[in-house]
C-alpha positions in Angstrom: 1.7 -14.3 -10.5 -0.7 -12.6 -8.0 -0.3 -9.7 -5.7 -0.4 -12.2 -2.8 2.5 -14.2 -4.0 5.9 -12.8 -5.0 7.0 -13.4 -8.6 9.7 -15.7 -9.6 12.9 -13.9 -10.6 14.9 -15.2 -13.5 18.7 -15.4 -13.2 19.3 -13.3 -16.3 18.8 -9.6 -16.4 15.6 -8.4 -18.0 14.5 -4.9 -19.1 12.3 -4.7 -16.0 15.0 -5.9 -13.6 18.5 -4.8 -15.0 20.7 -6.7 -12.6 24.4 -7.1 -13.0 25.5 -9.7 -10.5 24.4 -12.8 -8.6 24.7 -10.8 -5.4 22.2 -8.2 -6.7 19.8 -10.9 -7.8 20.0 -12.5 -4.3 19.5 -9.1 -2.6 16.5 -8.3 -4.8 15.0 -11.7 -4.2 15.3 -11.1 -0.5 13.5 -7.8 -0.8 10.7 -9.4 -2.8 10.4 -12.3 -0.4 10.4 -10.2 2.7 8.3 -7.2 1.6 6.0 -8.3 -1.4 2.8 -8.7 0.7 3.2 -5.7 3.0 4.1 -3.4 0.1 1.0 -4.7 -1.7 -1.2 -4.0 1.3 0.3 -0.5 1.5 -0.5 0.2 -2.2 -4.0 -1.1 -1.7 -4.5 1.0 1.5 -3.2 4.1 -0.2 -5.7 3.9 -3.0 -4.3 1.7 -5.8 -7.2 -0.3 -7.2 -7.1 -4.0 -6.7 -6.6 -4.8 -10.4 -3.6 -2.5 -10.5 -1.8 -3.8 -7.3 0.4 -6.2 -9.2 1.5 -3.5 -11.7 2.1 -1.1 -8.7 4.3 -3.8 -7.1 6.2 -4.3 -10.2 6.9 -0.5 -10.4 8.1 -0.5 -6.8 10.5 -3.4 -7.5 11.7 -1.9 -10.8 12.7 1.2 -8.9 14.3 -1.0 -6.2 16.3 -2.9 -8.8 17.5 0.2 -10.4 18.6 1.7 -7.1 19.7 -1.4 -5.4 23.2 -0.2 -4.6 21.7 3.0 -3.0 19.5 1.1 -0.6 21.2 1.0 2.8 21.4 -2.3 4.7 18.7 -2.3 7.3 16.7 0.4 5.6 15.2 -1.7 2.9 11.6 -1.4 4.3 11.8 2.4 4.6 13.0 2.6 1.0 10.3 0.3 -0.4 7.6 2.1 1.6 8.7 5.5 0.2 8.6 4.1 -3.3 5.2 2.6 -2.7 3.9 5.9 -1.4 5.1 7.6 -4.6 3.6 4.9 -6.8 0.3 5.1 -5.1 0.2 8.9 -5.4 0.8 8.5 -9.2 -2.1 6.1 -9.4 -4.4 8.5 -7.5 -3.4 11.4 -9.7 -3.9 9.4 -12.9 -7.3 8.2 -11.6 -8.3 11.8 -10.8 -7.2 13.0 -14.3 -9.2 10.3 -16.0 -12.3 11.2 -13.9 -13.1 7.5 -13.7 -14.9 6.6 -10.5 -14.6 3.3 -9.0 -17.6 1.7 -7.4 -16.6 1.8 -3.7 -18.8 -1.2 -2.9 -17.3 -3.4 -5.6 -14.8 -5.9 -4.2 -13.1 -9.1 -5.5 -15.0 -12.3 -5.4 -14.7 -13.8 -2.0 -13.2 -17.3 -1.7 -15.7 -20.2 -1.6 -14.3 -21.5 1.7 -15.2 -18.4 3.8 -17.5 -19.0 6.7 -20.8 -17.7 5.3 -22.3 -15.3 2.8 -23.5 -13.0 5.6 -20.0 -12.9 7.1 -18.5 -12.2 3.7 -21.0 -9.4 3.1 -20.2 -7.8 6.5 -16.5 -8.0 5.7 -17.0 -6.5 2.2 -19.1 -3.6 3.7 -16.5 -3.0 6.4 -13.7 -2.9 3.8 -15.7 -0.6 1.5 -16.3 1.7 4.4 -12.6 1.7 5.3 -11.6 2.5 1.7 -14.2 5.3 1.4 -13.1 6.8 4.7 -9.4 6.6 3.7 -10.2 8.2 0.3 -11.5 11.2 2.2 -8.1 11.8 4.0 -5.5 14.1 2.5 -2.6 12.2 1.0 -0.1 13.1 3.8 -2.6 12.1 6.6 -3.7 9.0 4.8 -0.1 7.8 4.3 0.8 8.2 8.0 -2.5 6.7 9.1 -2.1 3.6 6.9 1.5 3.0 7.8 0.8 3.3 11.6 -2.7 1.9 12.1 -2.8 -0.7 9.3 0.8 -1.7 8.7 1.8 -1.2 12.3 5.0 0.6 11.6 6.5 2.7 14.4 6.6 6.5 14.3 10.3 6.2 13.9 10.0 3.9 10.9 7.4 6.2 9.3 9.6 9.2 9.9 12.5 7.4 8.3 10.4 6.1 5.4 8.8 9.4 4.6 11.9 11.5 5.5 9.9 13.8 7.8 10.5 14.7 11.4 8.9 12.4 14.1 6.9 15.4 15.4 5.3 15.8 12.0 4.4 12.1 11.9 2.8 12.4 15.3 0.9 15.5 14.3 -0.3 14.0 11.1 -1.4 10.8 12.9 -3.4 12.8 15.4 -5.1 14.8 12.6 -5.7 11.6 10.5 -7.3 9.8 13.4 -9.8 12.7 14.0 -10.6 13.0 10.3 -10.9 9.3 9.8 -13.3 9.0 12.7 -15.4 11.9 11.3 -15.3 10.3 7.8 -16.5 6.9 9.2 -19.3 8.7 11.1 -20.5 10.5 8.0 -20.3 7.4 5.8 -21.8 4.8 8.2 -25.5 4.2 7.4 -27.9 5.4 10.1 -28.5 2.8 12.8 -25.3 0.8 12.2 -22.5 0.8 14.8 
């Protein structure tokens, strides 16, 4: 099982996914199929380290399985985004407590079929710059920035997902854009555009 591919769900209830009916299994399977990859991207963008993405995804779906009857039809994405935001916040707090620092330039090995080593290096540098700039944003600003700019959610969807007024979302997005731009300018090596 990888973070890029949803896990197989068994038909029997397990401690991780305590389901009670075939309808619940079908609904959870639909949530996994529809949102596994976007929720993984959100976790990654909100600071969950790549080796922990799969565990973070499992935590999101454990919460979803436990609260399946509370998730309103049509609001599944908002629910999962809110849980992912909370899971990512716990990972960041734990990382801060442990005082471990991650090498911002370290990335996963790039697939052998990518165009060239130079292209891969440029991509890795850009992703490292993006992650370092995102790390400099306050949690509230980072969350709105990631959901709007990277996940392409609407302000209304973000407002619903985070349970904050749309004016607050707009204000946070404006501030996040300014702070992100300043962070990139400070982090970008001299002479690079």
